[in-house]
N, C-alpha and C positions, 0 to 999 in steps of 0.2 A: 850249518842248522842249528836253529837254536835251541836250548835245552828244553823250553816248555816242548817244542814238538818233538823232540826225542822220548821226553816223559810220556806222550799221547801215546807213539807208536811201540812203547814199551807196554801200556796197559793194554791197548787193543790185542797186542799179542799174548800177553799173560792171559787174558779173557778169554780170547780163542782157545789157547792150549789148554787150559781148566777145564773149558766145556767140553773140548775133544776127549780129555783124558776121563772125563766123569762118564763119557760116551763108552770109551774104550774099557773101562772097569766092569760093564756091565758084559761080561764075555758070554758068547755063544756057547749053545752045547754042541755045534757043529759049524762048520767051516766051508765055504764055495772058495775056491784059488784061481786065480790069475797069473799063470806061468810069465815070467818076465825073462831075462837072459838065459837062464835055464832051468831045470827041472828044481834044483835048490834054492832057487831065486823067486820068489812068489808074493802075492798081494794077496790079502783075503778080503771080504765084504767089509770087513771092519776097517781096513786102512782106507777103503773108498768111501765108507761114510764118515768117517772122521775127517779126512779131506775136504769132502761136501760142506760139512760144516764150519770147518776154516774158512775157506774161500767165500762162502756166504756171508759170516761174521765180519770179517775184513772189510769186503767191498761194500756193505751197508755203510760201516763208517767213513768208506775213503774209496770211492767209486773210480776215481781216476787212477788209483795205483794198479801196478801190474801184478801178475801172480806166475810164480814158477813151482808146480807141487810134482813130488814124486810121483805122483798117481795120475800124471796128465795135464791136471790144469794149465791153463795157460793165457796169458790176459798181456797185452802191450801196455806198458805204463806210459800214462798221459802228464803224469805228476812228478817223474822224475825219482819215485820210489817204488820198487818192487820187492814183494814178498817171496821169501823162498823156505817152502813149507816141506817138511817131512812130515806128515801125521802119525806116522807109527814107526818109530824108529825102534829097531829090533823085532821086527815080525815074528822071526823063528821063535825069539823069548817067549813072546806073547802067545804064539799059537801053542807053546809047550806048556805054558803056565809059568813059566821061570819070571823071576822079578827084573826091573832094569830098563825095560822097553819106555819108551818116552813121546812125548811130541817136542817138535822141535821146530820153532819159527824164528824167521831172521828178516828184517826189512834192511835192503841194499840201495845205495845210489850211486852214482858213477864212480866213488871212490872206496866200495866196499861196504861191507856189514856196516850199519849205523846202532842197530839195533841187533840182539837175541835174547830169546827167552827159551828155555828146555823145562821143560817137567815132566817128572817120573812118579805119576801116582801111586805106584806099588813101593817106594821108599820115601816117600813124604816128602818130596823134594822139589824143587824149582829154584832155577837160577835163572839171570837176566844181568845183561850189561847194556852200557850204551857207549858208544867211541866217546873215548877221551873221559869217560865217568865211573868207570871203575866197574868192578865186578860184584855180585851178591849171591849170595845161599840162603834163602828163606829168609830174606832181610837182611843178612849179616854181611858186611864187606869180607871179602875174601882174598887170599894172596897165596900163590904156589910156592912151593919148596924150592929153596934155593940158597946156598949151592948145597948139592947133594952128590954126594961120590957113586959112581955106576955099582961099585961092590955093594951100595947100601941102597939101591933104588928099586922101588917096586914098578913095573913096567907093565903096561897091559897093549895088546896088539888084537890084530882079527884076520880075517883071512877072505880072499875073494870068493865071489861066487863061481867063478871061472875055475875049477879043479886042475886047469892045465897050469894055472901059474902058481899052484900051492907049492909046488917044489922049490922055485925062487923062496917063497915065503919062510917054508922051512927050512932052507939055508940061511937067512938072516937070523931065523930064531935060535938055529944051532951057535952062532957066534956068542948068542945074550946069554944063553942059559947059565955056561959057566961063570958067568962074570957077575950077573946082576943080584941083587937080593932074592927076587922071585920074579915071575909071570905070570900075567892074569889075561885070560880070554872072557869077557863081560859078556859079549855080543851088542853092543848099542853104542855107535860110534860118538853121539852127540853126551851121552852120559861120561863114556870114558874122558872126552876132552874136558867136560867140567870136574870130572874130580881129579885132573892136574890141576885145573885152575884153585880147585881148593885144598889141595894136598893131599886128597884121599889115594892118588897117584904121584909117582913121582914124575913119570913119563909115558907117552903113548905116541906109537905109530902103527899105520896101516896104510898097504895100497889097495887103490881102486875105488875110492871114496868119490862120494859125487858131491855137486856143491850142496844140496840139501842137508846130507850127513855132517857138514862141517860150517855151516855159514853160521848159525846161532854158536854151537860150540867154540868154534874158532875165535870169535870175536870174546866169549867169557873168560878162554886160557889167557889170551893177549891182554885182555883190561885187568886180570889178575896177574899180569906180569910174565907170565910164560912166552917163551919163544915159539911161535908158530908158523911152518914153514910146510910148503910143499916142495917135492923134490922130483925131478925125472920127467917121464912123458907117459901119456896114456900107454897101455892100460895099466902099467905097473907105478904111476905116479902115486907118489908116496906121503902123507900127511903126517908130520913129526912134531909133538907139543912136547916142551918140558922146560924146565927153569933153565936161565942161557947157562949155568955152567954144564948141567947135564946135556943139556942139547947138543952142544959143540962135541961131547964124549959120544956120543950117541951116532952122531951123524958122519963122525970119523969112523967109528968102529964098523958100522953099514953101510960105509963107502959111498955116502948121499953126497952130493955137489948140488949147488944150486944153479 
């Protein structure tokens, strides 16, 4: 794929993400809820409105592209490019008025993500990357921290919506707490991946993510020099991103094998 096409896709994704972010910043006084996998996994009317805005924007510019959206948008690709959209990553943060929620948009071809854009308006942050072209934060190129020893590492994680699986996740967390510098639970997967990319976190792992959670942020982390790998099988398939040195230590400690 040409550099010009990659830049076109990045520009489209960034414009759509910023528009959706501006819509979401107009936080309503009340919410309507759609329950998804469980009572604690829900979407609001704002998730749905943001996805509709993004889909309309992208297809207006590239009508032959495909769509995979968290809130149900689905269009088969005729061009070989499919957009993977999380219109509101961190819905719980958004609902409670906490920062860090974001809009995540990736474009993929048969080999995986080609471009990724993550924008988080509440923290004035936009990250983007192109495959083979590096990763950027607010216009400046970024790189992950490496090497970092486990006892100096700041690590983020998250917990599944299915509470039946949280016991396993707590077992993993208990292995890390005595050894790592500290642990964070920020509540938005795409931003956690981007924070690894820019060195604001040293590592991040979480079980149960979906493609729209990691398609953009995973590319940003990879292009910033992090190792991004998914271990195991659903529903506890675990995403792990960290600089190469720390990644190996975390994978070994947590018992992950490719």
